[in-house]
Structure formats: C-alpha cells, structure tokens
C-alpha positions as CSV (number, residue, x, y, z in Angstrom):
1,X,108.8,92.5,104.8
2,X,108.1,95.2,102.2
3,X,109.1,94.2,98.7
4,X,110.1,97.0,96.4
5,X,109.4,96.5,92.7
6,X,111.5,97.6,89.8
7,X,110.2,99.8,87.0
8,X,109.8,96.8,84.7
9,X,107.9,94.8,87.4
10,X,105.5,97.7,88.0
11,X,104.9,97.7,84.2
12,X,104.0,94.0,84.4
13,X,101.6,94.6,87.3
14,X,100.0,97.4,85.2
15,X,99.2,94.8,82.5
16,X,97.0,92.9,84.8
17,X,95.7,96.1,86.2
18,X,94.5,97.2,82.8
19,X,92.4,94.0,82.5
20,X,90.7,95.0,85.7
21,X,90.3,98.6,84.6
22,X,88.6,97.4,81.3
23,X,86.4,95.0,83.3
24,X,85.2,97.6,85.7
25,X,84.3,99.9,82.7
26,X,82.3,97.0,81.1
27,X,80.4,96.1,84.3
28,X,77.8,98.9,84.5
29,X,76.1,97.6,81.3
30,X,75.7,94.2,83.1
31,X,74.4,95.6,86.4
32,X,70.6,95.9,86.5
33,X,67.6,94.7,88.5
34,X,67.0,90.9,88.1
35,X,70.7,90.0,87.6
36,X,72.2,87.6,90.1
37,X,75.6,88.1,91.7
38,X,76.5,84.7,90.2
39,X,75.7,86.1,86.7
40,X,78.2,88.9,87.5
41,X,80.8,86.5,88.7
42,X,80.6,84.4,85.6
43,X,80.9,87.5,83.4
44,X,83.9,88.7,85.4
45,X,85.7,85.3,85.2
46,X,85.1,85.0,81.4
47,X,86.3,88.6,80.9
48,X,89.5,88.0,82.9
49,X,90.3,84.6,81.2
50,X,89.7,86.1,77.7
51,X,93.3,87.5,78.0
52,X,95.5,84.4,77.6
53,X,97.4,83.7,80.8
54,X,95.2,85.9,83.0
55,X,93.3,84.2,85.9
56,X,91.1,85.5,88.8
57,X,93.5,86.0,91.7
58,X,90.8,85.5,94.3
59,X,89.5,82.2,93.0
60,X,90.6,79.6,95.6
61,X,92.5,82.2,97.6
62,X,92.2,81.0,101.2
63,X,89.4,78.8,99.9
64,X,87.2,81.6,98.4
65,X,84.7,80.0,96.0
66,X,84.1,82.8,93.6
67,X,86.1,84.4,90.8
68,X,85.5,87.8,92.3
69,X,84.0,89.1,95.6
70,X,80.5,90.7,95.1
71,X,79.0,92.5,98.1
72,X,75.5,94.0,98.3
73,X,74.3,96.9,100.3
74,X,75.4,96.4,103.9
75,X,78.0,93.9,102.8
76,X,81.4,95.6,103.0
77,X,83.7,92.9,101.4
78,X,84.0,89.2,100.6
79,X,80.5,88.6,99.4
80,X,80.2,85.1,97.8
81,X,78.5,85.2,94.4
82,X,75.1,83.3,94.5
83,X,72.2,82.4,92.2
84,X,69.9,83.4,95.1
85,X,71.2,86.9,95.4
86,X,69.3,89.0,92.9
87,X,69.9,92.7,92.4
88,X,67.0,95.1,93.0
89,X,66.4,98.7,92.0
90,X,68.1,101.0,94.4
91,X,70.7,98.5,95.6
92,X,74.4,99.2,95.6
93,X,76.8,96.4,94.6
94,X,80.6,96.2,95.1
95,X,82.7,94.1,92.8
96,X,86.2,93.5,94.1
97,X,88.5,92.0,91.4
98,X,92.0,90.5,91.6
99,X,93.9,89.4,88.5
100,X,97.1,87.3,88.4
101,X,98.9,87.8,85.1
102,X,102.5,87.1,84.1
103,X,103.3,86.2,87.7
104,X,102.1,89.4,89.3
105,X,98.8,90.4,91.0
106,X,96.7,93.5,90.8
107,X,93.6,94.4,92.8
108,X,90.7,96.9,92.5
109,X,87.1,97.4,93.6
110,X,84.2,99.6,92.7
111,X,80.7,100.2,94.1
112,X,78.0,100.5,91.5
113,X,74.4,101.7,91.8
114,X,71.7,99.4,90.6
115,X,69.3,101.7,88.8
116,X,68.4,104.8,90.7
117,X,69.7,105.2,94.3
118,X,68.6,107.5,97.1
119,X,70.5,110.8,97.6
120,X,72.2,109.7,100.9
121,X,73.6,106.6,99.2
122,X,74.8,108.7,96.3
123,X,76.6,110.9,98.8
124,X,78.2,107.8,100.4
125,X,79.5,106.7,97.0
126,X,80.8,110.2,96.1
127,X,82.5,110.6,99.5
128,X,84.2,107.2,99.2
129,X,85.4,107.9,95.7
130,X,86.8,111.3,96.8
131,X,88.5,109.7,99.8
132,X,90.3,107.3,97.4
133,X,91.4,110.2,95.2
134,X,92.8,112.1,98.1
135,X,94.5,109.0,99.5
136,X,96.2,108.3,96.2
137,X,97.5,111.9,96.1
138,X,99.1,111.3,99.5
139,X,100.9,108.2,98.2
140,X,104.2,110.0,97.4
141,X,107.8,109.3,98.1
142,X,108.7,110.7,101.6
143,X,105.2,110.5,103.0
144,X,104.2,107.7,105.4
145,X,101.4,105.1,105.4
146,X,99.7,107.4,108.1
147,X,99.4,110.2,105.5
148,X,97.2,107.9,103.3
149,X,94.9,107.1,106.2
150,X,94.8,110.8,107.3
151,X,93.8,111.8,103.8
152,X,90.8,109.4,104.0
153,X,89.8,110.8,107.4
154,X,90.1,114.3,106.1
155,X,87.4,113.6,103.5
156,X,85.0,111.6,105.7
157,X,85.2,113.7,108.8
158,X,82.0,115.6,109.4
159,X,80.0,113.7,106.8
160,X,78.2,111.4,109.3
161,X,79.7,108.4,107.5
162,X,81.9,105.8,109.2
163,X,85.4,104.7,108.2
164,X,85.6,100.9,108.5
165,X,88.4,100.2,110.9
166,X,88.4,96.4,110.9
167,X,89.7,96.2,107.3
168,X,92.7,97.7,105.6
169,X,94.5,98.0,102.3
170,X,97.8,96.2,101.7
171,X,100.8,95.8,99.5
172,X,100.5,94.0,96.2
173,X,103.0,92.1,94.1
174,X,103.8,88.4,93.6
175,X,101.0,87.8,96.1
176,X,97.6,89.5,96.4
177,X,98.3,90.4,100.0
178,X,101.7,91.7,101.0
179,X,103.2,94.1,103.5
180,X,102.5,96.8,104.5
181,X,99.0,97.2,105.8
182,X,97.3,100.4,104.7
183,X,94.7,101.5,107.2
184,X,92.1,104.1,106.2
185,X,92.8,106.1,109.4
186,X,96.2,107.5,110.4
187,X,98.3,110.4,111.4
188,X,100.6,112.3,109.0
189,X,104.2,111.3,109.4
190,X,103.4,108.0,111.2
191,X,103.8,104.4,110.0
192,X,106.2,103.0,107.3
193,X,107.9,105.4,105.0
194,X,106.6,105.5,101.4
195,X,109.5,104.5,99.1
196,X,109.9,104.3,95.4
197,X,109.0,100.8,94.2
198,X,106.2,100.2,96.8
199,X,103.0,99.0,95.2
200,X,99.9,99.4,97.4
201,X,96.2,98.5,97.3
202,X,94.6,101.7,98.6
203,X,90.9,101.0,99.4
204,X,88.7,103.2,101.5
205,X,85.7,101.3,102.9
206,X,83.0,103.6,104.2
207,X,79.7,102.9,105.8
208,X,76.5,104.9,106.4
209,X,77.3,105.0,110.1
210,X,79.2,102.2,111.8
211,X,82.9,101.9,112.0
212,X,82.9,98.2,113.0
213,X,81.8,95.1,111.2
214,X,80.8,91.5,111.8
215,X,81.2,88.4,109.7
216,X,78.3,86.2,108.6
217,X,77.9,82.5,109.2
218,X,79.4,81.7,105.8
219,X,82.7,82.9,107.4
220,X,83.4,85.2,104.4
221,X,80.8,88.0,104.1
222,X,81.7,91.0,106.2
223,X,78.8,93.4,106.9
224,X,78.4,96.7,108.7
225,X,77.6,96.2,112.4
226,X,74.6,98.5,112.2
227,X,73.2,97.3,108.9
228,X,73.9,100.6,107.1
229,X,75.1,100.5,103.5
230,X,78.8,100.4,102.6
231,X,80.9,101.7,99.7
232,X,84.3,100.4,98.7
233,X,86.6,101.9,96.1
234,X,90.1,100.6,95.5
235,X,93.1,101.0,93.1
236,X,96.5,99.4,93.0
237,X,99.0,102.2,93.1
238,X,102.7,102.3,92.5
239,X,104.9,104.8,94.4
240,X,107.3,106.3,91.8
241,X,109.8,109.1,91.9
242,X,107.4,111.2,89.8
243,X,104.4,110.6,91.9
244,X,101.7,107.9,92.4
245,X,100.9,105.8,89.3
246,X,97.4,104.1,89.3
247,X,97.8,100.7,87.8
248,X,94.2,99.4,87.7
249,X,92.8,101.6,84.9
250,X,92.2,101.0,81.2
251,X,94.8,103.7,80.4
252,X,97.8,104.7,82.6
253,X,97.1,107.4,85.2
254,X,100.0,109.2,86.8
255,X,103.7,109.0,86.2
256,X,104.8,106.3,83.7
257,X,107.6,104.1,84.9
258,X,109.3,103.6,81.5
259,X,109.4,105.5,78.3
C-alpha cells in the first residue's frame, strides 16, 4: 500500500534529510587513502547522533551491523563497515545513509572518489549523477513510476555502462522501505501513478558493464556479477503539486511544501 504524506509530514522527513545532506557534504574531507570503512562508519554514526533524537536508520535493520552501508569499487550496496577494509588511491566508495528522526525516515547515497580516479570511472560517476538528476525531474504529479526508470535508461543508453536490474528504489516514510518499488528501468506511462504526497527514494545504481549482481558469503554485500565498478547516487524526493522536492540536501531543493 502506498502511503501519501501531508505537507507537514514531508517537512518532518526533510529535517532528517537535512542531517544526511550535511553529512554527505562533510564526508569528502574524511575519505582518503589509509582510512578504513569502519572509520567512516563511526564518523557517520557520531555525526547523525549529534542531532538529539536522530539515529542511524540502517543500524539493526534486518540485522545489519553497521550504522551506514559502505560499499567499495565493485560492491554495489550493503557493504559492511570493517577495520580490514582500507581505502586506497583510485578507489571509489559509496556511503548509503538512512536517518530516523521525529518518527520519520530519510535515505540517500553518494559515491565518492578516493584521491584521483581513472577517466572511465569518472565517466561512470558523472553518468550516474546525471541519471539521478533526470530521474528526479521525471518525478512529477501525473507521471508514472515507469517515467522515472525511463529517464535513467535515457541517460545510460549508449554509454556502455549497465543499469543494475536486481535492485530498486522505494517509498520512504515511517519505515525505510515502503511501497512502491522504483526500478531504474521502465516505460513512460507504465507503473503506479505519481501522486502528490508520495515520497520516494530514487537511486540509480550503475555498473561498468554488468546488469546483474551476486551476494557475497556475508549475505549482505552485493557486487557486480562481472567485477566491474559500481556507482550509486540516491535522494529522497517528495512529489508535490509544484514539482519534485529533494529532501536529502543541506538546503531545500525544489518546491517547498509550506511557507
């Protein structure tokens, strides 16, 4: 069942989203060769909890052990933070953050370079960020879920990169994961109608080649099936009468819900 949010509820989700937006802006200064993914996890947890009442939404969710998911290179999602996982020059690292605050959840992810990365990896990150931008623009009242996926496909088609098909975006609200699912492929005019009050985690996940994934023995970490690198960019977005409102940024982006 799809739960529509009131304007006031969307504003509350945005409060947690702002914490995430501030955290993702602070992270680049912490990401460098020699840092472990556990170091990043501890920084993220401390940052989130520095706002009274805010907690990491992923910690303990379905049994996940970390405060945030940190995925390296060919890892697409759900990487478990570890003291043994050390960042190296030329890596890419994705930090996927959920925050629960004032009874509501918000969710965002960003892929960061570790030092200097090769040109093809830079193209992968650029394409995935662009795909997210186009997908958000498609998230308007009267469109359909399929329009969001079609927007991602329109950016990635012809690049040689692969759209991960095993994983999807989702609704966000009282719970981290709600209906509807938001695939990164689709046909315009297909799927659930986008209505005012829907709040969606829109999250293109793109690989250097493969469209499929496999899960490692830890039963969490999802990697590309061909070992190519992956990029993952995500925002929580509200569907409003005035257009899409991005909720996981330091400052509001898009249409405000209240004066």
